[in-house]
N, C-alpha and C positions, 0 to 999 in steps of 0.2 A: 340497561345501564352501560353495557359494554359498547353499544352503538354510540351512546352519548360520549363515552370516554374516547372512542376512536375519532369522533368528530372534533372533540376538543384537542386531541393530539394533532390532527390534520391542520387545524387552525393555528396552533402553536408552531408547527413546522412551516406553514406558509408565512407567518410573521417573521420567523427566523430567516427564511430565504429572502424575504422582502428587505429586511434590515441588512443582510450581508451581501447586497448587490443586486437583488432582484429588481429594484426600482430602476436601476440603470439598464438592465436588459429590457425591461418594459419600455423605457424611454427610447432605447435604440430601435425597438420594433415599431413604435409609433412613428419615429422619425423616418424609418425606412418606408413605412406605408405612405406617409405624406409625400416623401420624395418620389415614390413610384407613381402615385396618383397625379402629382405635379407633372411628371414626365409624360404620362399618358395624355393629359390635357394639353401640354405643349405640343406633342406630336399631332394631336387632333387639329390644333390651331394651324400648325404648319401645313397640314394636308388641305385645310380649307383655303388657306392663302394660295397654295399652289393651284388648286382648282379654279379659284377666282382669276388668277393670273392667266391660266391656260384658256379660260373662256374669253378673256379680253384679247389674248393673242390670236385666237382663232379667226377673229374678224378684222385683223389689222390690214389685210390686203385691200379690203373695201373701204376701211375708215382709218386713216393714219392718226386721227385724234385719239384712238385707243392706245396708240403707242405712247403718246404723251402721258396718258393716265398710268400706263404700266411703268413708265420711267419714274413717275412721282410716287406711286403707291406700292409697287412691287419691284424695285430696281434690281434686286439680286436674285429674282426668280428665274427659273428656266423658261417660263412663258415670256418674260421680258427679253431674254436672250434670243429666243426663237423669233420674236417679233422684230428685234433689232437686226437680225440677219436678213429677214425679209425686206424690211424698210431700206437697209443699206444696199441690198442688191437692186432694188427698184431705183434708188437714187443713182447708183452706178450706171445702170442701163439707160437712164435718162440723161447721162452726162453730167450729173450734179456731183462731181468728184469730191469737192470740199465738204459737202453735206454727208456723203457716204463716209468720208474719213472721220468726220466728227461723230457719226453714229458708232463706228468701230472704236473710237477712243472712249466714248461713253461706256461702251460695253466692257472694255478693258478695265475701266475704273470701277465698275459696279458689280461685275460677276466674277467671283474668284474660282469658278470651276476650271480645272486644268484644260479640258477640251475646248471650252468656250474661249479661254485666254489665248490658246494657241491659234484657233481659227480667226479670232479678232486680229491678232498680230499679223498673221499671214495675209488676211484680206486687206488690212490697212496698207501693208507693203505693196500689194497688187494695185491698190488705188493709186498710190504714189508712183508706181511703175507706169501705169496708164498715163499719168500726168507728166511723165518723164522727169520726175523729181527723184533722181536716183539716190542721192545722198539721204533724203528723207526716207526713202524706201528701206535703205540699209539700216538707218537709225531705228526704224520701226522693228526690224528683225533682231536688233540688239536687245530687245525686251526679253527678260528671262521667261522661259516656258518650261513645262514639265519635260523631262528627258524623253518620254515616250513620243513626243511630237517634234523632236529635233530634226528628224528626217524631212518633214514637210517644210520646216523653216529653211533648212539647207537647200532644198530644191528651189524654193522661191528666191533665195540668195543667188543661186546659179542662174535663174531666169533674169535677174536684174543685171548681173555681170554680163550675161549673154547679150542683153539689149544694149549694153554699153560697148559691146565689141571686145570685152576683156575675156578672151577665150580661155586663157590659162586659169584665171580665177574661177570662171564658170565651171570648168572641168573639175577643179578641186572641190568646189561646193557640191557638184553633182556626185562626186565620188564619196564625199562625207555623207551625203543623203543616202546613198546606196548602203553604206556601212551601218546606218541607223535603222534601215528598213528590214523587217523580217524576210527571210528567204522566200516565203510563199506570198509575199505582197504583190497584188496585181499592178502596183505602181512601178515595180522594178523594170518592167519592159520599156516603159516610156522613159524612165530615167537613164537606162542603158543607151537608148537611142539618142537622148540629149547629150550624153557624155561622148558618144561616138561622133556626133555632129560637131 
């Protein structure tokens, strides 16, 4: 009889807790579980997309058609970024400067990663420098990049000014680049040489 009474009391306590807010706690727990599983599934899908993009990027050197597929299906992936850098370098080496510039511009428009953005800006400026389109090169460097990469941008700006024979502006850009680089950076020696020249 006592066990039956204890069970009855437990049931009444559970009903009271349910009525006084327990259903909201339960609903919150269910929502949290659904959110967690949704997040896990989303991360799994991202991983699969990244793997597929990396697999396509691996063969881009032999088959540039893969790059078109990456551009269409995985434009913001790191695989597409790596492939874009490979394709643009190949275009640059072949003297196809406008094509290389277009590839770097596509990369800027499609991959928001700070390191990718900075490298695309710098390389686009170098393409324009090679074409002796100095104003276009400087305009490319005006694109905002993460502060961590400002040193590279300033060094490239110095290279452009140096190519134009603007030694004062080049020295100022190289000095700005040196200020942005860490003291232990291996690029400091070259920059110091450029500044001295």
